[in-house]
C-alpha positions as CSV (number, residue, x, y, z in Angstrom):
1,M,4.7,-7.8,-0.2
2,H,5.7,-4.7,-1.8
3,P,9.0,-3.2,-1.0
4,V,8.8,-0.4,1.8
5,I,10.6,2.6,0.0
6,P,10.9,6.0,2.3
7,T,9.1,8.9,0.5
8,S,10.5,11.9,2.2
9,V,14.1,13.1,2.9
10,E,13.4,12.7,6.7
11,E,12.0,9.3,6.0
12,V,15.5,8.5,4.4
13,R,17.2,9.7,7.5
14,D,15.2,8.0,10.1
15,A,15.3,4.6,7.9
16,L,19.1,5.0,7.8
17,A,19.3,5.6,11.5
18,R,17.2,2.6,12.3
19,Q,19.9,0.6,10.7
20,H,22.6,2.5,12.7
21,Y,23.8,4.5,9.6
22,V,24.6,8.3,10.7
23,A,24.0,10.0,7.3
24,D,24.1,13.7,6.7
25,R,21.4,15.8,4.9
26,S,23.0,15.5,1.9
27,L,23.4,11.8,1.5
28,A,19.9,11.6,2.3
29,V,18.6,13.9,-0.2
30,V,20.4,12.1,-3.1
31,I,19.2,8.5,-1.8
32,H,15.6,10.0,-1.7
33,L,16.0,11.2,-5.3
34,A,17.3,8.1,-6.4
35,L,14.5,6.2,-5.0
36,E,11.8,8.3,-6.4
37,L,13.4,9.0,-9.8
38,G,14.4,5.4,-10.2
39,R,17.9,6.7,-11.0
40,P,21.1,4.5,-10.2
41,L,23.0,6.3,-7.4
42,F,26.6,6.7,-8.1
43,L,28.6,7.1,-4.7
44,E,32.4,8.0,-4.8
45,G,34.8,8.5,-1.9
46,E,37.9,7.3,0.1
47,A,38.0,3.4,0.9
48,G,36.3,2.9,4.4
49,V,33.5,5.9,4.4
50,G,30.7,3.9,4.3
51,K,29.6,3.8,0.5
52,T,29.0,-0.1,0.3
53,E,27.2,0.1,3.5
54,V,24.4,2.3,2.0
55,A,23.5,-0.4,-0.3
56,K,23.4,-2.7,2.5
57,V,21.3,-0.5,4.7
58,L,18.9,0.1,1.7
59,A,18.3,-3.6,1.2
60,A,17.7,-4.0,5.1
61,T,15.3,-0.8,5.1
62,T,13.1,-2.0,2.2
63,G,13.4,-5.5,3.1
64,E,14.6,-6.3,-0.4
65,E,17.2,-8.8,-1.7
66,L,20.7,-7.4,-2.0
67,I,22.4,-8.5,-5.2
68,R,26.3,-7.7,-5.1
69,L,28.6,-7.4,-8.2
70,Q,32.2,-7.3,-6.9
71,C,34.3,-5.6,-9.5
72,Y,37.9,-6.7,-10.3
73,E,40.4,-6.2,-13.1
74,G,39.4,-8.6,-16.0
75,L,35.7,-8.8,-15.1
76,D,33.7,-9.6,-18.0
77,V,30.1,-10.2,-19.3
78,A,30.5,-13.9,-18.2
79,Q,30.9,-13.2,-14.6
80,A,28.5,-10.1,-14.5
81,L,25.6,-10.8,-16.9
82,Y,25.2,-14.5,-17.8
83,E,27.0,-17.6,-19.1
84,W,25.8,-20.7,-20.7
85,D,25.8,-23.8,-19.0
86,Y,28.0,-25.8,-21.3
87,A,27.9,-29.2,-19.3
88,R,23.9,-29.3,-19.5
89,Q,24.0,-28.1,-23.2
90,M,26.4,-31.0,-23.8
91,L,24.3,-33.5,-21.8
92,A,21.2,-32.3,-23.8
93,I,23.2,-32.8,-27.0
94,R,24.2,-36.4,-26.1
95,L,20.6,-37.0,-25.2
96,L,19.1,-35.8,-28.5
97,E,21.6,-37.9,-30.4
98,A,20.8,-41.0,-28.5
99,R,17.0,-40.5,-29.2
100,H,17.6,-39.5,-32.7
101,D,19.7,-42.9,-33.0
102,A,16.6,-44.7,-31.5
103,G,14.3,-43.3,-34.1
104,G,13.2,-40.2,-32.2
105,T,12.4,-36.7,-33.9
106,E,12.5,-34.5,-30.8
107,I,14.3,-31.1,-31.5
108,R,15.4,-28.8,-28.5
109,D,16.9,-25.6,-28.5
110,I,19.9,-25.7,-26.2
111,M,20.5,-21.8,-26.5
112,S,17.5,-20.9,-24.4
113,M,17.1,-19.6,-21.0
114,E,16.8,-23.1,-19.7
115,Y,20.5,-23.5,-20.3
116,L,21.5,-20.0,-19.1
117,V,23.5,-19.2,-15.7
118,A,22.3,-15.8,-14.4
119,R,24.7,-13.6,-12.8
120,P,24.3,-10.7,-10.8
121,L,23.3,-8.0,-13.4
122,L,20.8,-10.6,-14.9
123,Q,19.4,-11.6,-11.5
124,A,18.7,-7.9,-10.7
125,I,16.7,-7.8,-14.0
126,Q,14.9,-10.8,-13.4
127,A,14.0,-10.3,-9.8
128,G,11.9,-7.2,-10.5
129,A,8.6,-9.2,-10.6
130,G,5.8,-9.0,-8.4
131,G,6.6,-5.3,-7.5
132,R,9.9,-6.4,-6.2
133,R,12.8,-4.0,-6.3
134,P,16.0,-5.6,-5.2
135,V,19.2,-3.7,-4.5
136,L,22.0,-4.0,-7.0
137,L,25.3,-3.1,-5.5
138,I,28.0,-2.7,-8.4
139,D,30.8,-2.5,-6.0
140,E,34.4,-0.8,-6.7
141,L,33.6,-0.1,-10.5
142,D,36.9,1.9,-10.6
143,R,38.4,-1.8,-10.3
144,A,37.2,-3.2,-13.4
145,D,38.6,-2.4,-16.8
146,E,37.2,0.6,-18.9
147,E,35.6,-1.9,-21.2
148,F,33.3,-3.2,-18.7
149,E,31.5,0.0,-18.2
150,A,30.1,-0.2,-21.8
151,Y,28.3,-3.5,-20.5
152,L,26.6,-1.3,-17.8
153,L,25.2,1.6,-20.3
154,E,22.2,-0.2,-21.7
155,L,21.4,-1.7,-18.1
156,L,21.5,1.9,-16.3
157,S,19.7,3.5,-19.4
158,D,16.6,1.1,-19.9
159,F,17.1,-1.4,-17.1
160,Q,17.4,-4.2,-19.7
161,V,19.7,-6.5,-20.9
162,T,20.2,-8.4,-24.5
163,I,21.3,-11.9,-24.8
164,P,21.9,-12.2,-28.8
165,E,20.9,-16.0,-28.7
166,V,17.8,-15.3,-26.6
167,A,16.1,-12.0,-26.4
168,T,16.1,-8.6,-24.6
169,I,15.1,-9.0,-21.0
170,K,13.6,-6.0,-19.5
171,A,13.0,-5.4,-15.9
172,V,9.4,-5.4,-14.9
173,E,10.5,-3.0,-12.0
174,P,13.9,-1.4,-12.0
175,P,16.3,-2.2,-9.4
176,I,17.8,0.0,-7.0
177,V,21.2,0.4,-8.1
178,V,24.1,1.6,-6.1
179,I,27.4,1.9,-7.8
180,T,30.5,2.7,-5.8
181,S,34.0,3.7,-6.5
182,N,37.1,4.6,-4.6
183,R,38.4,6.9,-7.7
184,T,41.6,4.9,-8.2
185,R,40.7,5.8,-11.9
186,E,38.0,8.2,-13.5
187,I,34.7,6.7,-14.5
188,H,33.5,7.5,-18.1
189,D,31.0,10.5,-18.4
190,A,28.7,8.3,-20.6
191,L,28.1,6.2,-17.3
192,K,28.0,8.9,-14.7
193,R,25.4,11.0,-16.7
194,R,22.9,8.1,-16.2
195,C,23.4,8.3,-12.4
196,L,22.9,10.6,-9.4
197,Y,26.3,11.4,-8.1
198,H,27.5,12.0,-4.4
199,W,31.0,12.1,-3.0
200,I,31.1,10.8,0.7
201,E,33.5,12.9,2.8
202,Y,35.2,11.6,5.8
203,P,32.7,12.4,8.6
204,T,33.2,15.6,11.0
205,F,34.3,15.0,14.6
206,E,30.8,15.0,16.0
207,R,29.4,12.7,13.4
208,E,32.3,10.4,14.0
209,V,31.6,10.3,17.5
210,A,28.0,9.5,16.8
211,I,29.0,6.9,14.4
212,L,31.0,5.3,17.2
213,R,27.9,5.6,19.7
214,E,25.6,3.7,17.0
215,K,28.3,1.0,16.0
216,A,30.2,0.7,19.3
217,P,27.4,1.2,22.1
218,G,29.8,-0.4,24.7
219,I,32.1,2.7,24.4
220,S,32.5,5.4,26.8
221,E,31.7,9.1,25.7
222,D,35.2,10.1,26.4
223,L,36.7,7.1,24.7
224,A,34.6,7.9,21.8
225,R,35.8,11.4,21.5
226,Q,39.6,10.7,21.9
227,L,39.2,8.2,19.1
228,A,37.3,10.5,16.7
229,G,39.8,13.3,17.6
230,A,42.9,11.1,16.8
231,M,41.3,9.9,13.4
232,Q,40.5,13.7,12.5
233,R,44.1,14.2,13.3
234,L,45.6,11.2,11.3
235,R,43.6,12.2,8.2
236,D,45.1,15.6,8.5
237,L,48.4,14.3,8.0
238,E,50.0,13.4,4.5
239,L,49.6,9.5,5.0
240,F,49.8,7.3,2.2
241,K,46.4,6.0,2.9
242,P,44.4,8.0,5.5
243,P,42.2,5.6,7.6
244,G,38.4,5.6,7.1
245,V,35.4,5.0,9.4
246,A,35.8,1.2,9.1
247,E,39.0,1.6,10.9
248,T,37.7,3.8,13.5
249,L,35.3,0.9,14.5
250,D,38.1,-1.6,14.2
251,W,39.9,0.6,16.7
252,A,37.3,0.8,19.1
253,A,36.6,-3.0,18.9
254,A,40.1,-3.5,19.5
255,L,40.4,-1.3,22.4
256,Q,37.3,-3.0,24.0
257,V,38.9,-6.5,23.6
258,L,42.0,-5.2,25.3
259,G,39.8,-3.7,28.0
260,H,41.2,-0.2,27.6
261,T,39.1,2.7,28.7
262,E,41.5,5.5,27.6
263,L,43.4,6.2,24.5
264,T,47.0,6.9,25.8
265,A,50.4,6.8,24.0
266,P,51.4,3.4,24.7
267,V,47.8,2.2,23.8
268,M,47.8,3.7,20.5
269,D,51.5,2.5,19.7
270,D,50.3,-1.0,20.5
271,T,47.3,-0.7,18.3
272,I,48.3,1.4,15.4
273,G,48.4,-1.5,13.1
274,V,44.7,-1.8,13.4
275,V,44.5,1.5,11.9
276,L,47.3,2.2,9.4
277,K,47.8,-0.3,7.1
278,Y,50.9,0.6,5.5
279,E,54.3,0.5,7.1
280,E,55.3,3.9,5.5
281,D,52.7,5.4,7.4
282,V,53.2,3.6,10.6
283,A,57.1,4.4,10.5
284,R,56.0,8.1,10.1
285,I,53.7,8.5,13.1
286,R,55.9,6.2,15.3
287,E,59.0,8.9,14.1
288,G,56.8,11.9,14.9
289,G,55.7,10.3,18.0
290,V,52.2,9.2,18.8
291,E,52.0,11.7,21.7
292,H,52.1,14.4,19.2
293,V,48.7,12.7,17.5
294,L,46.9,12.8,20.8
295,E,48.0,15.8,21.9
296,S,46.8,17.5,18.5
297,A,43.8,15.7,18.6
């Protein structure tokens, strides 16, 4: 079965909507171009605005496997591309030695694909057989060291990886690549040039209400608008970490669990820790009065 790839901007928006992802037209356009041109999609934006969710939705839409590489400081080729199965290699060597002592002449190459453990990048290259196009998510690239970006250049240029002891392995079909960054540091221009770029903004008030309708279907229209308005106001304040859409959905879920149908000052004060994750931000909102946030919203 071949992947089902949307072939127009409208089809992309419809496909995302079927997966309950509310996208604006600019995001749908860049996703469409990435799919049609076979280029990696580089998504930047604040944490919690839905960057990672794009890759998950694309995998669900196309029916393809999602292969995720979560980046972190110190990530290297052994965790991202491949590593050797040293235990099996040592076992093979001992077996060969035993057979040689017994008069055998078997010679076996232990530096072959048979003894290789594929990690996410190599898995994505190998998975593109039979018309398949897995979705490769390289998540939070800005968390990895700058040196790691060099490992990605060959992959993103030619969709191939070189294993010195074995060969250069090229994808039969290039994977659908989504790279995300929270912009805690700048990504090198050489890598960005290989991608189509899009900055995901915080949603407008109306789009955030629409997201709440999709993701929290049990919520009332009034409460959805109250939550969206409060979140818009919180993001306008100079907080250390403004809340994202993920926190909006967490807030809606928390209020549903508590049985609240209206966002009042006492309710907001009780649940502010669902939305703000730094003590300084919580203290600032409480010092100014949560009523001020609700009135402004």
